[in-house]
Backbone as CSV, one residue per row, in Angstrom:
resi,resn,N_x,N_y,N_z,CA_x,CA_y,CA_z,C_x,C_y,C_z
1,MET,75.631,42.995,131.866,74.736,43.360,130.768,73.653,44.300,131.295
2,TYR,73.401,45.366,130.561,72.364,46.321,130.929,71.201,46.140,129.959
3,VAL,69.994,45.932,130.498,68.829,45.600,129.682,67.901,46.805,129.603
4,ILE,67.615,47.244,128.374,66.726,48.376,128.128,65.478,47.856,127.436
5,LEU,64.340,48.096,128.048,63.052,47.754,127.443,62.485,49.006,126.786
6,VAL,62.201,48.933,125.481,61.575,50.033,124.759,60.131,49.630,124.527
7,ALA,59.203,50.345,125.177,57.829,49.839,125.222,56.801,50.957,125.147
8,ASN,55.738,50.685,124.409,54.515,51.462,124.385,53.468,50.536,123.778
9,PRO,52.282,50.426,124.364,51.320,49.450,123.845,50.756,49.804,122.479
10,LYS,50.883,51.056,122.075,50.295,51.483,120.806,51.305,51.315,119.669
11,GLY,50.889,50.675,118.596,51.733,50.583,117.420,51.992,51.952,116.818
12,GLY,53.148,52.114,116.193,53.471,53.377,115.543,54.002,54.445,116.469
13,ALA,54.330,54.065,117.704,54.836,55.053,118.664,56.304,55.376,118.464
14,GLY,57.001,54.573,117.668,58.421,54.826,117.415,59.352,53.911,118.180
15,LYS,58.842,52.791,118.702,59.677,51.879,119.479,60.877,51.369,118.683
16,THR,60.615,50.870,117.496,61.688,50.256,116.727,62.707,51.296,116.265
17,THR,62.246,52.483,115.950,63.179,53.561,115.580,64.121,53.860,116.734
18,ILE,63.581,53.966,117.953,64.420,54.216,119.123,65.367,53.048,119.352
19,ALA,64.838,51.824,119.301,65.642,50.643,119.604,66.788,50.459,118.614
20,THR,66.506,50.573,117.322,67.541,50.319,116.323,68.598,51.419,116.302
21,ASN,68.177,52.662,116.432,69.153,53.753,116.420,70.009,53.747,117.677
22,LEU,69.413,53.423,118.816,70.192,53.315,120.042,71.195,52.168,119.944
23,ALA,70.747,51.043,119.408,71.641,49.892,119.254,72.819,50.227,118.351
24,ALA,72.545,50.882,117.234,73.613,51.220,116.294,74.594,52.219,116.910
25,TYR,74.073,53.168,117.676,74.959,54.126,118.344,75.905,53.408,119.313
26,LEU,75.352,52.541,120.155,76.176,51.836,121.131,77.183,50.920,120.444
27,ALA,76.752,50.252,119.367,77.678,49.407,118.618,78.806,50.237,118.026
28,GLY,78.488,51.461,117.603,79.511,52.352,117.067,80.514,52.791,118.106
29,LYS,80.162,52.641,119.382,81.080,52.926,120.486,81.810,51.661,120.943
30,ARG,81.816,50.667,120.085,82.514,49.400,120.311,81.944,48.633,121.501
31,GLN,80.620,48.737,121.649,79.920,47.962,122.650,79.274,46.748,121.977
32,ARG,79.210,45.650,122.713,78.519,44.460,122.198,77.027,44.622,122.500
33,VAL,76.223,44.613,121.437,74.803,44.954,121.547,73.949,43.876,120.893
34,VAL,72.867,43.519,121.570,71.860,42.612,121.009,70.503,43.311,121.053
35,ILE,69.771,43.258,119.941,68.366,43.666,119.934,67.507,42.408,119.972
36,LYS,66.621,42.345,120.963,65.656,41.248,121.025,64.327,41.782,120.510
37,ASP,63.903,41.266,119.377,62.696,41.742,118.709,61.507,40.918,119.181
38,MET,60.686,41.527,120.044,59.524,40.840,120.592,58.249,41.157,119.822
39,ASP,58.325,42.092,118.886,57.130,42.544,118.187,56.755,41.578,117.061
40,ARG,55.464,41.344,116.884,55.013,40.390,115.856,55.396,40.818,114.443
41,GLN,55.542,42.104,114.210,55.887,42.568,112.867,57.352,42.313,112.517
42,ARG,58.175,42.052,113.541,59.599,41.746,113.341,60.337,42.869,112.598
43,SER,59.974,44.110,112.867,60.610,45.228,112.166,62.089,45.336,112.496
44,ALA,62.464,45.149,113.764,63.873,45.232,114.139,64.676,44.096,113.509
45,ALA,64.092,42.895,113.491,64.787,41.757,112.873,64.988,41.990,111.382
46,ARG,63.994,42.566,110.726,64.129,42.850,109.299,65.171,43.950,109.068
47,TRP,65.202,44.926,109.965,66.242,45.964,109.878,67.623,45.328,109.956
48,LEU,67.797,44.403,110.877,69.092,43.727,111.006,69.429,42.930,109.751
49,SER,68.423,42.309,109.142,68.677,41.513,107.939,69.135,42.381,106.772
50,ARG,68.780,43.667,106.805,69.194,44.587,105.736,70.505,45.307,106.050
51,ARG,71.013,45.142,107.255,72.180,45.923,107.681,73.422,45.503,106.883
52,PRO,74.065,46.451,106.224,75.208,46.088,105.381,76.428,45.679,106.209
53,ARG,77.243,44.848,105.627,78.525,44.522,106.247,79.400,45.773,106.289
54,GLY,80.257,45.803,107.274,81.171,46.936,107.388,80.717,47.997,108.366
55,PHE,79.444,47.947,108.769,78.947,48.870,109.783,79.020,48.189,111.147
56,PRO,79.018,48.970,112.234,79.121,48.370,113.565,78.096,47.266,113.765
57,GLU,78.556,46.140,114.293,77.709,44.952,114.394,76.686,45.078,115.514
58,VAL,75.452,44.770,115.177,74.371,44.598,116.150,73.822,43.198,115.935
59,ARG,73.769,42.412,116.982,73.230,41.063,116.853,71.743,41.046,117.206
60,GLY,71.057,40.049,116.682,69.620,39.973,116.875,69.197,38.743,117.641
61,ALA,68.044,38.847,118.277,67.419,37.714,118.964,65.913,37.844,118.821
62,LEU,65.237,36.702,118.910,63.780,36.641,118.836,63.252,36.040,120.145
63,PRO,61.938,36.057,120.355,61.410,35.527,121.615,61.831,34.095,121.905
64,ASP,62.029,33.277,120.858,62.388,31.881,121.081,63.896,31.622,120.995
65,THR,64.695,32.681,120.930,66.143,32.495,120.906,66.617,31.909,122.237
66,ASP,67.453,30.897,122.173,68.006,30.276,123.373,68.781,31.333,124.177
67,PRO,68.433,31.566,125.431,69.166,32.554,126.227,70.667,32.296,126.279
68,LYS,71.073,31.030,126.131,72.501,30.711,126.159,73.223,31.337,124.967
69,VAL,72.523,31.426,123.822,73.130,32.042,122.642,73.443,33.507,122.921
70,ILE,72.520,34.176,123.588,72.757,35.577,123.954,73.872,35.667,124.980
71,ALA,73.815,34.821,126.009,74.816,34.873,127.077,76.217,34.589,126.555
72,ASP,76.344,33.666,125.600,77.661,33.312,125.064,78.320,34.486,124.334
73,TYR,77.504,35.391,123.812,78.045,36.581,123.145,78.538,37.609,124.167
74,THR,78.129,37.461,125.413,78.422,38.388,126.508,78.153,39.847,126.123
75,PRO,76.913,40.149,125.754,76.612,41.531,125.361,76.702,42.468,126.553
76,GLN,77.096,43.693,126.250,77.074,44.735,127.274,75.707,45.397,127.362
77,TRP,74.952,45.305,126.262,73.622,45.898,126.190,72.661,44.922,125.518
78,LEU,71.490,44.751,126.116,70.392,44.025,125.488,69.228,45.007,125.377
79,ILE,68.820,45.299,124.148,67.727,46.231,123.901,66.519,45.413,123.450
80,VAL,65.437,45.504,124.204,64.234,44.721,123.930,63.201,45.624,123.273
81,ASP,62.872,45.315,122.018,61.812,46.016,121.288,60.513,45.297,121.608
82,ALA,59.726,45.884,122.513,58.541,45.198,123.058,57.429,45.119,122.018
83,PRO,56.521,44.160,122.195,55.387,44.053,121.275,54.362,45.144,121.525
84,ALA,53.614,45.499,120.491,52.456,46.366,120.677,51.419,45.622,121.520
85,GLY,50.582,46.385,122.229,49.556,45.772,123.054,50.073,45.142,124.324
86,LEU,51.256,45.561,124.772,51.881,44.961,125.954,51.157,45.405,127.228
87,HIS,50.648,44.435,127.997,49.935,44.723,129.247,50.053,43.521,130.177
88,ASP,49.589,43.713,131.404,49.358,42.636,132.365,50.621,41.804,132.612
89,ALA,50.482,40.475,132.672,51.606,39.608,133.045,52.798,39.727,132.092
90,PRO,52.590,39.784,130.754,53.751,39.948,129.875,54.526,41.244,130.143
91,LEU,53.815,42.335,130.421,54.494,43.588,130.770,55.283,43.421,132.060
92,ALA,54.654,42.841,133.076,55.334,42.667,134.364,56.600,41.834,134.215
93,GLU,56.541,40.803,133.379,57.706,39.939,133.200,58.853,40.674,132.491
94,LEU,58.531,41.446,131.455,59.583,42.173,130.741,60.186,43.263,131.626
95,VAL,59.369,43.922,132.422,59.903,44.939,133.341,60.794,44.287,134.388
96,LYS,60.405,43.108,134.860,61.213,42.378,135.836,62.599,42.070,135.283
97,GLN,62.683,41.785,133.988,63.949,41.414,133.368,64.802,42.622,132.980
98,ALA,64.210,43.805,132.974,64.901,45.008,132.474,65.583,45.770,133.600
99,ASP,66.515,46.631,133.201,67.106,47.604,134.117,66.447,48.969,133.958
100,ALA,66.032,49.288,132.743,65.428,50.596,132.463,64.376,50.433,131.383
101,VAL,63.397,51.342,131.414,62.311,51.321,130.433,62.258,52.679,129.744
102,LEU,62.332,52.664,128.414,62.157,53.871,127.612,60.781,53.802,126.960
103,VAL,60.013,54.862,127.123,58.646,54.897,126.588,58.559,56.014,125.551
104,PRO,58.561,55.680,124.255,58.368,56.707,123.233,56.900,57.092,123.119
105,VAL,56.657,58.379,122.890,55.296,58.890,122.767,55.215,59.765,121.523
106,ALA,54.350,59.413,120.598,54.134,60.228,119.404,53.109,61.321,119.713
107,PRO,53.176,62.454,118.988,52.320,63.603,119.311,50.930,63.524,118.701
108,SER,50.098,62.641,119.244,48.696,62.580,118.810,47.823,62.238,120.012
109,ALA,46.568,62.629,119.946,45.647,62.369,121.046,45.514,60.877,121.322
110,PHE,45.501,60.059,120.269,45.385,58.614,120.453,46.583,58.068,121.216
111,ASP,47.775,58.583,120.868,48.987,58.137,121.568,48.981,58.594,123.018
112,PHE,48.522,59.819,123.272,48.469,60.310,124.648,47.573,59.417,125.499
113,GLU,46.416,59.075,124.972,45.470,58.260,125.740,46.047,56.877,126.039
114,ALA,46.604,56.246,125.014,47.173,54.909,125.210,48.360,54.957,126.162
115,THR,49.186,55.990,126.033,50.372,56.089,126.879,50.008,56.392,128.324
116,ALA,49.006,57.238,128.542,48.581,57.545,129.908,48.128,56.283,130.633
117,ASP,47.330,55.457,129.958,46.881,54.199,130.565,48.069,53.266,130.820
118,PHE,48.988,53.226,129.863,50.166,52.360,129.988,51.037,52.795,131.160
119,LEU,51.254,54.093,131.303,52.104,54.580,132.388,51.468,54.312,133.751
120,THR,50.150,54.388,133.822,49.460,54.054,135.066,49.730,52.602,135.452
121,GLU,49.630,51.721,134.463,49.897,50.304,134.722,51.368,50.065,135.033
122,LEU,52.245,50.719,134.279,53.680,50.516,134.434,54.159,50.967,135.811
123,THR,53.736,52.143,136.227,54.222,52.681,137.502,53.617,51.983,138.707
124,ALA,52.577,51.173,138.490,51.996,50.396,139.581,52.728,49.080,139.826
125,LEU,53.636,48.699,138.919,54.372,47.450,139.092,55.364,47.576,140.242
126,LYS,55.546,46.518,140.982,56.360,46.572,142.199,57.799,47.027,141.954
127,PRO,58.500,46.514,140.937,59.877,46.982,140.747,59.974,48.481,140.482
128,VAL,58.934,49.038,139.851,58.929,50.474,139.573,58.594,51.246,140.847
129,LYS,57.562,50.791,141.581,57.191,51.459,142.825,58.336,51.439,143.830
130,ASP,59.123,50.372,143.815,60.230,50.243,144.760,61.479,50.999,144.305
131,GLY,61.396,51.661,143.147,62.538,52.415,142.640,63.647,51.565,142.064
132,LYS,63.336,50.315,141.715,64.355,49.408,141.184,64.388,49.370,139.658
133,ARG,63.458,50.059,139.013,63.443,50.160,137.559,63.303,51.626,137.179
134,ALA,64.208,52.096,136.359,64.177,53.487,135.902,63.283,53.589,134.674
135,ILE,62.493,54.654,134.601,61.604,54.889,133.458,61.862,56.291,132.924
136,ALA,61.901,56.413,131.602,62.035,57.732,130.977,61.167,57.797,129.728
137,ILE,60.725,59.010,129.428,59.842,59.262,128.287,60.628,59.957,127.186
138,ILE,60.329,59.586,125.942,60.947,60.217,124.775,59.844,60.640,123.814
139,GLY,59.798,61.916,123.469,58.904,62.364,122.417,59.385,61.817,121.083
140,SER,58.477,61.253,120.307,58.859,60.538,119.086,58.203,61.161,117.866
141,ARG,58.992,61.321,116.795,58.482,61.848,115.514,57.831,63.223,115.713
142,VAL,58.590,64.123,116.290,58.065,65.436,116.669,58.533,66.507,115.686
143,ASP,57.599,67.264,115.167,57.895,68.473,114.394,57.618,69.656,115.319
144,GLN,58.683,70.298,115.766,58.552,71.337,116.784,57.730,72.537,116.318
145,ARG,57.498,72.660,115.029,56.760,73.816,114.503,55.252,73.630,114.584
146,THR,54.795,72.493,115.036,53.369,72.177,114.948,52.666,72.325,116.295
147,VAL,51.348,72.451,116.200,50.517,72.454,117.404,50.635,71.111,118.125
148,ALA,50.775,70.045,117.374,50.897,68.715,117.971,52.094,68.645,118.913
149,ALA,53.185,69.313,118.568,54.354,69.325,119.442,54.039,70.033,120.753
150,SER,53.320,71.131,120.676,52.907,71.842,121.892,51.981,70.978,122.739
151,ASN,51.089,70.245,122.083,50.200,69.347,122.812,50.983,68.238,123.515
152,LEU,52.040,67.766,122.851,52.884,66.745,123.471,53.545,67.292,124.735
153,ASP,54.066,68.504,124.659,54.696,69.118,125.838,53.696,69.256,126.980
154,GLU,52.472,69.634,126.653,51.443,69.772,127.687,51.121,68.422,128.323
155,PHE,51.118,67.364,127.507,50.853,66.033,128.037,51.990,65.571,128.952
156,LEU,53.227,65.868,128.562,54.379,65.367,129.307,54.666,66.170,130.573
157,GLU,54.303,67.451,130.578,54.714,68.343,131.667,54.335,67.844,133.058
158,PRO,53.109,67.358,133.286,52.748,66.964,134.655,53.255,65.582,135.072
159,LEU,53.898,64.843,134.181,54.333,63.499,134.523,55.497,63.559,135.511
160,SER,55.434,62.737,136.536,56.521,62.688,137.520,57.554,61.641,137.095
161,LEU,57.963,61.725,135.834,58.954,60.828,135.252,59.961,61.659,134.474
162,ASP,61.123,61.079,134.210,62.123,61.772,133.404,61.643,61.873,131.958
163,VAL,61.559,63.075,131.445,61.259,63.320,130.028,62.563,63.776,129.395
164,LEU,63.113,62.968,128.501,64.492,63.164,128.074,64.655,64.110,126.893
165,THR,63.859,63.909,125.842,64.117,64.645,124.610,62.968,64.432,123.639
166,HIS,62.990,65.211,122.551,62.116,64.983,121.403,62.980,64.498,120.239
167,ILE,62.620,63.376,119.667,63.269,62.902,118.441,62.490,63.464,117.263
168,ARG,63.159,64.236,116.453,62.470,64.962,115.390,61.896,64.035,114.324
169,ASP,60.862,64.503,113.674,60.236,63.798,112.556,61.050,64.097,111.307
170,SER,61.871,63.146,110.889,62.798,63.371,109.779,62.793,62.172,108.837
171,GLN,62.823,62.456,107.553,62.910,61.390,106.563,64.236,60.643,106.642
172,LEU,65.213,61.207,107.322,66.489,60.524,107.476,66.298,59.185,108.201
173,TYR,65.413,59.153,109.185,65.139,57.890,109.887,64.484,56.876,108.951
174,VAL,63.597,57.342,108.096,62.914,56.458,107.150,63.916,55.852,106.169
175,HIS,64.760,56.699,105.621,65.737,56.220,104.638,66.761,55.289,105.281
176,ALA,67.199,55.627,106.507,68.166,54.780,107.197,67.567,53.407,107.496
177,ALA,66.323,53.382,107.977,65.671,52.107,108.288,65.552,51.229,107.049
178,ARG,65.246,51.843,105.937,65.117,51.100,104.676,66.413,50.371,104.332
179,ASP,67.551,50.967,104.697,68.853,50.430,104.316,69.527,49.638,105.434
180,GLY,68.814,49.413,106.542,69.424,48.699,107.656,70.433,49.538,108.417
181,LEU,70.272,50.821,108.364,71.221,51.746,108.998,70.518,52.562,110.071
182,SER,71.294,53.431,110.712,70.763,54.368,111.694,71.239,55.763,111.316
183,VAL,70.724,56.765,112.001,71.222,58.121,111.741,72.686,58.240,112.133
184,PHE,73.155,57.377,113.037,74.551,57.433,113.478,75.501,56.760,112.496
185,ASP,74.953,56.087,111.514,75.766,55.512,110.430,75.897,56.478,109.262
186,GLN,75.284,57.661,109.362,75.287,58.648,108.290,76.421,59.653,108.493
187,PRO,76.877,60.298,107.431,77.916,61.327,107.587,77.407,62.528,108.365
188,ARG,78.320,63.179,109.059,77.964,64.338,109.878,77.232,65.397,109.064
189,SER,77.657,65.625,107.837,77.041,66.675,107.023,75.559,66.431,106.790
190,ARG,75.144,65.181,106.855,73.752,64.836,106.603,72.949,64.669,107.889
191,ALA,73.594,64.221,108.967,72.844,63.747,110.131,73.060,64.554,111.407
192,GLU,73.919,65.567,111.376,74.269,66.246,112.624,73.050,66.827,113.327
193,GLU,72.094,67.346,112.562,70.887,67.913,113.166,70.105,66.851,113.934
194,SER,70.014,65.661,113.374,69.308,64.576,114.061,70.085,64.065,115.271
195,TRP,71.410,64.026,115.170,72.221,63.583,116.306,71.959,64.437,117.540
196,ALA,71.662,65.717,117.326,71.540,66.648,118.443,70.400,66.296,119.395
197,ASP,69.452,65.464,118.958,68.319,65.099,119.808,68.674,64.004,120.824
198,TRP,69.765,63.294,120.616,70.026,62.066,121.353,70.873,62.169,122.622
199,PRO,71.766,63.164,122.782,72.609,63.182,123.987,71.870,63.054,125.309
200,PRO,70.672,63.646,125.495,70.000,63.433,126.787,69.695,61.968,127.076
201,ILE,69.424,61.182,126.026,69.181,59.751,126.220,70.464,59.059,126.662
202,PHE,71.571,59.358,125.982,72.840,58.721,126.317,73.278,59.089,127.739
203,GLU,73.113,60.346,128.096,73.519,60.787,129.431,72.677,60.116,130.509
204,TRP,71.373,59.998,130.254,70.493,59.335,131.215,70.891,57.882,131.387
205,LEU,71.156,57.193,130.275,71.553,55.788,130.369,72.881,55.631,131.100
206,GLN,73.829,56.523,130.846,75.106,56.455,131.548,74.908,56.590,133.054
207,SER,74.006,57.491,133.445,73.756,57.671,134.879,73.073,56.442,135.468
208,MET,72.199,55.799,134.700,71.529,54.596,135.193,72.521,53.429,135.332
209,VAL,73.422,53.298,134.362,74.438,52.252,134.436,75.351,52.502,135.629
210,ALA,75.760,53.735,135.839,76.615,54.071,136.977,75.926,53.748,138.299
211,ALA,74.620,54.040,138.364,73.863,53.752,139.583,73.783,52.247,139.826
212,LYS,73.626,51.461,138.755,73.565,49.990,138.908,74.898,49.464,139.400
213,ARG,75.990,49.982,138.878,77.313,49.516,139.299,77.591,49.869,140.759
214,ALA,77.016,50.974,141.207,77.265,51.426,142.570,76.501,50.626,143.617
215,ARG,75.446,49.911,143.162,74.635,49.159,144.117,75.347,47.911,144.611
């Protein structure tokens, strides 16, 4: 099982959008996937409750879910949607349990400030310093035509971390979330533009999984 922690301490950074769409994509590739919803708002769990039958199955878990229930399903992927305000011992514990950490960053000054502090704390953790946990950044809800997008690029440029892609600001994500779906559950004619943002994430994860298998 490969464990992906999707984390940013600031609410509204796009964690659940990344987690649910990634889960649906992997499930569509006939992978067994569980989303563990650690956030108090339970947005991922509610998304799962709305997911229609007939679409690729994603199973859900909550903080109090018996680990044996997850293990009995033998998932290939466990995606953890971290709570907002994640710091200190709870952050260290979730990083210890993960194989990789995805950090979404929205294009606003408030998000930059919160993320900069978070990355300082995250990269100081022993598993990260020792190179045993992979970290990557994803621009979230980005309109490339705006000054905010340029500001995001300026914020990300000096980071000594993998910056994978920008996920565009599209109403398709809003409509899909409302229906318990992902952009990958949509027809190509409607979603192909949004799909184009995701291959760098998939390629990075494939390389991380390959590296884990090689160890």
